[in-house]
N, C-alpha and C positions, 0 to 999 in steps of 0.2 A: 060256714059263710066263706066265700070265696074273696080272695084279696086281689084287688086290681091294681096292678102296677101302672102308674102313669107312663105313657111313652114319652121318650126323649126326643126332642126336636133335632139336636145334632149329635152325632157320634163321631168322637176324636180318635178313636183307637185306630183305624187305618193310617191316618196321618201320624200318630205317635210311632207306628211300626216303620213308616216310609222315612222318617227324619233322619235315624242313623244312616240308613243305607244312602240317602241323598248327600249328607255331609261327608261320608266315607268317600263317595264318588268324586265330589268336589275336591277333597284333599289331595286324592290321587291324581286328579287332571292337573292341580296346581304344581304338584310335585314333578310330574313329567313335563310341564311346561317351563319349569325352572332350568331345566337341563338343555333347553333348545339354543340358549344363547352360547353355551361352551362349543368350541370347535370340535373337540374329541375327549370326552370324559374318560377318565383312566380305567374306570370299571366297565366301560361299554366295550364290547368286541363287536366291531363292525363286521358285517357279513361281506364275503367277497362278491364284488359287482363283475359282471362279465367283461366290461371294458377296462377293468384294471389287471395289470399283468405285473407280476414280481419280476425283478431283474434276475437274469440267470447268474448263478454264481461265476466268478472270474476263473477262467481256466488256470490250472497250475502250469508254471513254465515247463516247456518240453526240453528234453535233454537227449536228442536223437544223434546230434553230431558232436564230435569232440574236436576242438579246435588246437591246432599246433602252431607255434609261432606267432600268436596274437596275445597282446599283453592286456586288453581290455575285456576279453572274454567275448562270447557271441550268444546274445539272447535269441531264444528260439520260441515260437508258438505255433500251434496248429490253427489254421483257419481252414475249416472244412477238412478236405483231404490234402491240403498244400502245407508244406512245413515252410514257414517264413523265418528266416535268419535275419537279424538286424545287423547291417554294417554301418550304422549311423555313427559310431564312435571313431571310425577310421576315415581319415583323411590324407591327402598327399599321395605318397606312392608306397607300395609294400606288397608283401607276399604272405598269404595264409594257406595253410594246408588243413582241410576238413578230412576226418575219418569217421566211420560209423562207431557208434557207442557200442561197447561190448554187449552182444545179446540182441543187437537191433539190425534191423536191413535199412538199405537206403530208402528214403521216403519216394513215393510214386510222382509226387510233383515237388518241386523245391523253387523257392523264390527268395530273393535278397530285396530287404528294405535299404534303400540308400538315401542320404541327403543330397538334393540336388546341387552341384557345384563343389563337392567335396573332393571329387576326383572325376577325371574325364572319361574313363572307360573301365570295365570290369571284365577281365579274360578269364573264363571258366575251362579248366582241362581237366577232362575225365578220361572216357574212351575216345572222345572226340573232343575239339576244342571250338569254342565261340567267343567273340568279343561282343560285350552289350555296351550301348553308350548309355551314358549317365547324363540326365537333362543338366544344362548349365544354370537354370533358375527354376523358382518354384519351391515348394515344401519338401516334400519326400517323394520319392519314386519307387515303384515295386517292378524289379526286374525278374522276369518269369525265366527260369532255365528250360530249354526246350526238352522234350522227351528224347530218349536214346541218347543223351549226352554221356550218360553213364548207365552201367547195368549193376546187376547184383554181385558180379564178380570184381568190380572196380574197387581197387584197395583204398584210394583216396582221390579226392578233388582238390586241385590246387587253383587258388584265386590270386590273380595278379591284379592290383588296381594302381592306377597312376593317371597322368596327364593324356 
């Protein structure tokens, strides 16, 4: 004789299999949402966004010119292809002599950063001579030395500053 198995009205097997997956998904969703309030969690590594740019590292100070006769020194920095020498520490009246550092050539372009009102003029003497006026007021000024004032064979540049 054949046994007849009565049919069940509801089968809970699919629901029992889906319950752990649903609860795991909910727990992961809540864990992810809990980090949204933080500005930058330490364990998250933010991807690089195209509009974010890292700052360029600071340029090392240049030592292209050697200063003779100055007590404060002469800070120098390259800005593109121009060597900028800072004369901001000098005021009043005086004379400085610049020579090339051993193993270096004269820079193609040379400029002097001066504080406005610290002295009235700057005379630069190389193969030729020029007198540059320093502004009386304002923050600082950049005085460009014209080309051909010195050549590769020029032994030194003499700077005279004063009223």
